[in-house]
VMD Tcl script that draws the C-alpha trace (Angstrom):
set ca {
  {-67.30 45.37 -4.41}
  {-68.64 42.50 -6.76}
  {-72.57 41.68 -6.30}
  {-72.63 38.11 -5.07}
  {-75.38 35.91 -7.70}
  {-78.44 35.25 -6.17}
  {-79.06 32.11 -3.66}
  {-82.11 29.99 -2.85}
  {-83.20 33.11 -0.57}
  {-82.61 35.90 -3.00}
  {-85.44 36.59 -5.75}
  {-83.99 36.27 -9.16}
  {-84.95 39.18 -12.02}
  {-85.97 38.65 -15.45}
  {-82.85 39.45 -17.62}
  {-83.18 41.75 -20.32}
  {-82.63 40.03 -23.99}
  {-79.37 40.03 -24.83}
  {-77.73 41.76 -27.86}
  {-76.02 39.23 -30.95}
  {-72.36 39.43 -30.10}
  {-70.05 41.55 -31.73}
  {-68.04 39.98 -34.57}
  {-64.26 40.46 -34.10}
  {-63.76 43.11 -36.70}
  {-66.65 45.04 -34.78}
  {-65.23 48.26 -33.35}
  {-66.41 48.59 -29.67}
  {-69.42 51.23 -28.49}
  {-67.66 55.04 -28.13}
  {-68.79 54.11 -24.63}
  {-66.77 51.38 -24.03}
  {-63.28 53.02 -25.43}
  {-63.81 55.95 -21.95}
  {-64.75 53.35 -19.52}
  {-61.42 51.50 -20.47}
  {-59.22 54.40 -20.41}
  {-60.65 55.66 -17.06}
  {-60.44 52.15 -15.28}
  {-56.35 52.44 -16.35}
  {-56.30 56.07 -14.89}
  {-57.71 55.29 -11.52}
  {-55.41 52.44 -11.73}
  {-52.18 54.72 -12.74}
  {-53.04 57.28 -9.82}
  {-53.64 54.67 -7.41}
  {-50.44 52.81 -8.15}
  {-48.69 56.70 -7.87}
  {-50.44 57.43 -4.43}
  {-49.08 54.18 -3.04}
  {-45.70 54.71 -4.23}
  {-45.89 58.05 -2.70}
  {-46.73 57.25 0.66}
  {-44.44 54.43 0.14}
  {-41.52 56.91 -0.07}
  {-42.94 59.13 2.59}
  {-42.83 55.88 4.94}
  {-39.40 55.02 4.05}
  {-38.26 59.03 4.62}
  {-40.22 59.67 7.59}
  {-41.69 62.62 6.30}
  {-43.10 63.80 9.95}
  {-39.75 63.97 11.14}
  {-38.70 66.57 8.72}
  {-40.38 69.36 10.82}
  {-37.40 68.73 13.54}
  {-34.44 69.78 11.32}
  {-35.11 73.22 10.13}
  {-34.75 74.15 14.19}
  {-31.14 72.85 14.13}
  {-29.97 75.42 11.74}
  {-32.04 77.96 13.28}
  {-30.98 77.72 17.00}
  {-27.37 77.36 15.89}
  {-28.12 80.68 14.16}
  {-29.49 82.33 16.77}
  {-25.78 81.69 18.59}
  {-23.87 83.75 16.19}
  {-26.03 87.27 17.47}
  {-26.86 87.70 13.50}
  {-30.46 87.27 11.69}
  {-30.58 84.27 9.20}
  {-29.40 84.79 5.89}
  {-29.44 82.96 2.24}
  {-26.65 80.66 3.72}
  {-28.99 79.84 6.65}
  {-31.78 78.72 4.17}
  {-28.82 76.83 2.47}
  {-27.82 75.10 5.75}
  {-31.37 74.11 6.41}
  {-31.79 72.60 2.88}
  {-28.27 71.09 3.07}
  {-29.85 69.40 6.76}
  {-32.93 68.01 4.95}
  {-31.39 66.30 2.46}
  {-28.57 64.84 5.05}
  {-31.25 63.69 7.28}
  {-33.25 62.21 4.54}
  {-30.52 60.53 3.11}
  {-29.81 59.00 6.94}
  {-33.48 57.97 6.83}
  {-33.16 55.97 3.53}
  {-30.03 54.38 4.35}
  {-31.26 53.53 7.59}
  {-34.14 51.31 6.43}
  {-31.44 49.80 3.33}
  {-29.26 48.57 6.32}
  {-32.37 47.26 8.31}
  {-33.72 44.98 5.77}
  {-33.17 41.63 7.07}
  {-33.93 42.93 10.67}
  {-37.34 44.87 9.52}
  {-38.33 41.64 7.35}
  {-38.75 40.07 10.78}
  {-39.88 42.68 13.11}
  {-41.38 45.33 11.20}
  {-42.44 43.34 7.82}
  {-44.73 45.96 6.80}
  {-42.17 48.87 6.21}
  {-41.32 49.81 2.50}
  {-38.57 47.72 1.68}
  {-39.52 43.81 3.56}
  {-43.09 44.49 2.20}
  {-41.49 45.11 -1.36}
  {-43.34 48.50 -2.00}
  {-39.77 49.99 -2.48}
  {-36.50 48.12 -3.93}
  {-33.26 48.51 -1.42}
  {-31.44 49.49 -4.95}
  {-33.87 52.58 -4.78}
  {-33.16 53.34 -1.27}
  {-29.57 53.11 -1.67}
  {-29.20 55.45 -4.72}
  {-31.91 57.54 -2.55}
  {-29.77 58.07 0.18}
  {-26.09 58.54 -2.01}
  {-28.08 61.25 -4.22}
  {-29.23 63.10 -1.26}
  {-26.01 62.92 0.23}
  {-24.39 64.25 -2.59}
  {-27.37 67.13 -3.01}
  {-26.62 68.02 1.10}
  {-23.23 68.34 0.40}
  {-23.56 70.91 -2.54}
  {-25.93 72.55 -0.73}
  {-23.15 73.02 2.15}
  {-20.32 74.19 -0.18}
  {-23.08 76.80 -1.56}
  {-23.30 78.11 2.03}
  {-19.49 78.41 2.68}
  {-16.41 76.75 3.18}
  {-17.01 76.52 7.15}
  {-20.15 75.19 6.29}
  {-19.31 72.69 4.22}
  {-16.47 71.82 6.92}
  {-19.01 70.82 8.97}
  {-21.63 69.21 6.73}
  {-18.43 66.62 5.16}
  {-18.12 65.03 8.97}
  {-21.91 65.22 9.67}
  {-22.39 63.21 6.27}
  {-19.64 60.53 7.28}
  {-20.98 60.43 10.66}
  {-25.21 59.93 9.18}
  {-23.42 56.71 7.07}
  {-20.94 55.28 9.92}
  {-23.81 55.07 12.16}
  {-25.84 53.60 9.69}
  {-23.86 51.02 8.52}
  {-21.32 50.05 10.89}
  {-22.55 52.27 14.85}
  {-25.60 51.53 14.98}
  {-26.24 47.80 17.04}
  {-22.50 48.90 18.76}
  {-22.24 50.98 22.04}
  {-21.06 53.64 19.93}
  {-24.34 54.36 18.19}
  {-26.37 56.77 20.68}
  {-23.22 59.05 20.65}
  {-22.79 58.69 16.73}
  {-26.49 59.85 16.39}
  {-26.13 62.79 18.96}
  {-22.83 63.51 17.48}
  {-24.78 64.23 14.03}
  {-28.09 66.21 15.90}
  {-25.18 68.35 17.75}
  {-23.29 68.74 14.20}
  {-26.52 69.75 12.63}
  {-26.51 72.89 14.95}
  {-23.07 73.49 13.94}
  {-23.92 73.73 10.42}
  {-26.65 76.52 10.77}
  {-23.91 78.79 13.10}
  {-21.27 78.15 10.71}
  {-23.24 78.92 7.41}
  {-24.85 81.95 9.34}
  {-21.93 83.25 11.38}
  {-18.88 81.29 10.03}
  {-17.84 80.49 13.47}
  {-19.08 77.33 15.53}
  {-17.67 78.56 18.69}
  {-20.41 80.15 19.97}
  {-23.14 77.26 18.98}
  {-20.81 74.93 21.17}
  {-23.47 75.06 24.37}
  {-26.90 74.56 22.10}
  {-25.31 71.95 20.27}
  {-24.27 70.33 23.48}
  {-27.47 70.38 24.71}
  {-29.12 68.87 21.60}
  {-26.84 66.13 21.39}
  {-27.77 65.22 25.16}
  {-31.25 65.02 24.10}
  {-30.59 62.92 20.78}
  {-28.19 60.50 22.94}
  {-31.01 60.04 25.55}
  {-33.67 59.29 22.71}
  {-31.45 57.31 20.88}
  {-30.80 54.88 23.71}
  {-34.68 54.42 24.51}
  {-35.01 53.87 21.10}
  {-33.33 50.45 21.10}
  {-36.08 49.01 22.63}
  {-38.80 50.07 20.75}
  {-39.13 46.77 18.85}
  {-38.99 43.90 21.75}
  {-39.74 46.10 24.66}
  {-36.56 45.64 27.83}
  {-35.83 47.55 30.93}
  {-37.45 50.40 32.36}
  {-33.92 51.92 33.08}
  {-33.20 53.67 29.49}
  {-36.77 55.46 29.59}
  {-35.78 56.44 33.10}
  {-32.58 58.12 32.50}
  {-33.89 59.90 29.64}
  {-36.83 61.44 31.83}
  {-34.11 62.51 34.31}
  {-32.04 64.04 31.33}
  {-35.21 65.91 30.24}
  {-35.42 67.32 33.76}
  {-31.76 68.19 33.98}
  {-31.79 69.96 30.41}
  {-34.86 71.86 31.54}
  {-33.27 73.20 34.32}
  {-30.27 74.42 31.97}
  {-32.75 76.04 29.70}
  {-34.18 78.01 32.42}
  {-31.53 78.88 34.40}
  {-28.83 79.78 32.15}
  {-28.36 83.20 30.69}
  {-28.33 84.14 27.01}
  {-25.65 82.92 24.42}
  {-22.83 85.50 24.88}
  {-23.65 86.31 21.26}
  {-26.91 88.37 22.25}
  {-27.06 88.78 25.96}
  {-26.29 91.96 27.28}
  {-22.77 92.47 29.07}
  {-22.53 94.89 31.99}
  {-19.46 96.25 30.73}
  {-20.71 97.07 26.90}
  {-22.92 100.03 26.58}
  {-23.12 98.74 23.03}
  {-24.98 95.46 23.91}
  {-28.21 94.63 23.16}
  {-31.12 95.06 25.92}
  {-32.45 92.00 27.26}
  {-35.81 91.63 26.43}
  {-38.17 89.90 28.78}
  {-40.16 88.38 26.37}
  {-37.13 86.10 25.44}
  {-37.03 84.35 29.00}
  {-40.63 84.66 29.02}
  {-40.86 82.28 25.73}
  {-38.14 80.44 26.78}
  {-39.56 79.54 30.23}
  {-43.17 78.02 27.86}
  {-40.90 76.40 25.14}
  {-39.31 74.55 27.81}
  {-42.42 73.61 29.56}
  {-43.64 72.36 26.44}
  {-40.31 70.06 25.58}
  {-40.75 68.66 29.47}
  {-44.55 67.64 28.16}
  {-43.97 66.27 24.73}
  {-40.83 64.50 25.80}
  {-41.68 63.38 29.41}
  {-45.30 62.34 29.61}
  {-44.24 58.87 27.13}
  {-40.76 58.32 29.05}
  {-42.87 58.31 32.11}
  {-45.43 55.56 30.26}
  {-42.72 53.82 28.89}
  {-40.96 53.54 32.20}
  {-43.95 52.01 34.06}
  {-44.20 49.52 31.42}
  {-41.54 49.29 28.90}
  {-43.60 47.60 26.23}
  {-42.62 47.70 22.56}
  {-45.42 50.12 21.57}
  {-45.15 52.69 24.55}
  {-41.69 52.53 23.85}
  {-42.24 53.52 20.48}
  {-44.34 56.54 21.76}
  {-41.84 57.29 23.78}
  {-39.19 57.84 20.98}
  {-41.78 59.70 18.91}
  {-42.34 61.67 21.68}
  {-38.64 62.40 22.57}
  {-37.90 62.90 18.06}
  {-41.18 65.51 18.38}
  {-40.15 67.03 21.59}
  {-36.74 68.52 19.60}
  {-38.72 71.32 18.17}
  {-39.74 73.01 21.28}
  {-36.13 72.37 22.51}
  {-34.85 73.93 19.12}
  {-37.43 76.69 20.16}
  {-35.98 77.24 23.37}
  {-32.06 77.60 22.50}
  {-33.04 80.30 20.01}
  {-35.27 82.08 22.60}
  {-32.05 82.18 24.98}
  {-30.13 83.64 22.26}
  {-32.48 86.24 21.92}
  {-33.94 84.91 18.54}
  {-37.82 85.53 19.05}
  {-38.64 85.03 15.33}
  {-36.71 82.15 15.16}
  {-38.16 80.89 18.16}
  {-41.53 81.61 17.24}
  {-40.71 80.35 13.48}
  {-39.38 76.66 14.70}
  {-42.17 76.17 17.19}
  {-44.74 76.77 14.52}
  {-43.71 73.43 13.23}
  {-44.58 71.39 16.06}
  {-48.79 71.17 15.56}
  {-47.71 70.04 11.87}
  {-45.18 67.42 13.11}
  {-47.94 66.18 15.28}
  {-50.72 66.47 12.79}
  {-48.78 64.44 10.27}
  {-47.23 61.69 12.32}
  {-50.53 60.31 13.35}
  {-50.53 59.32 9.65}
  {-46.95 58.48 8.95}
  {-44.46 57.24 11.51}
  {-41.73 59.14 12.74}
  {-40.02 55.82 14.42}
}
mol new
graphics top color blue
foreach p $ca { graphics top sphere $p radius 0.5 }
foreach p [lrange $ca 0 end-1] q [lrange $ca 1 end] { graphics top cylinder $p $q radius 0.2 }
display resetview
C-alpha cells in the first residue's frame, strides 16, 4: 500500500538531507540490483500462480476426485483385483474428463461472457485457442492411454471421447444433452471394466446406475445460471431415493456374489453389506440435502449447490457400487477421495 502524503491535520517530519543525484554513467549501488531482481521475481511468481489458478478453474480440478471411482467400480464388477490396466483406464478417464472441461468453456465463451464473466476465458486469464489445444491434447492422451490398456478398453474410450466432444459442441443445449452426459459417465465405468477384465457385460448394471444419477444431475444443471422450476430438482431427489433403494436391495454383482449352486464361489462378507449401507447413506445425504433446498427455492445459487452436491455424490455412489460387487478395498479407496473433493471444492467451483 502506498502511504498518503501528510494532510493538514497530519504532522510533517523533517526530511533528511538528500544526496547529490547520480550521474548517468554512475552504476547503481549494490543494494539496488537485488531489490529490483526480487521485485521482478515476485511479480513472475505471482503471475505463475495466477495462471495456475486460472487453469485450475477452467479444468475444475476438484471434480477430478469423482473420476477414479468410475474405473474402480467398473473393475470391481469383473471379480478381478485392480491391475496396471485399471490404472491406465483411470489415467485415460482423467484425461478425457479434463478434455471435456476445457472444451466446455471454449464452446460456452459467449454465454459465459454474459452470465459468468469471471470464468477464465471471458475474463481473459486464459486465451480461447489455448483451451481448445488443451482439449485436443488431453483427448489424444486419453485415447493413447486406453490403447495401452488393450483393444477392449480402446473400443470403449473411442465412443466416450466422441460423446464428450458431441456433447460440448452440439448436444449440450438440446433435449439429448443430459442423455449424452449420462452416456459418457456410463461409458467411463465400462472403460474400467473392459481394461481390467476385457468384458463390459458384468458392469452394465453399475453403469446404468451411475448414468441414471448423471442424467438427473445434468438435468438440474440446466437451471444453475437462471434458476427455474422445482420440477427438475424434485425429479432428481426422487431418482436419488430410487437409486438408494436399488443399491441396498440388490445383491452383489454376479462376478463376485456367492452362488447356491457353486461350491467354489467366494463367501459373502458381511462387511461388504454394512459398508454398502453406510456409503449409500452418504450418497443420499450428499445429493439429497442440496436437492431438497433447490426444490424449496430453485434460485441459481441453490441450484448450483444442488449440482455441486450431485457431482460430489458420485464418489459415495461409486464406492457403494464397488462394495456391492464385494470389492471392499476399492470401495474404501474411492470413499477416501470424498474429503479431498469437498475441501478443494471450497476453493475452486466444480460447476
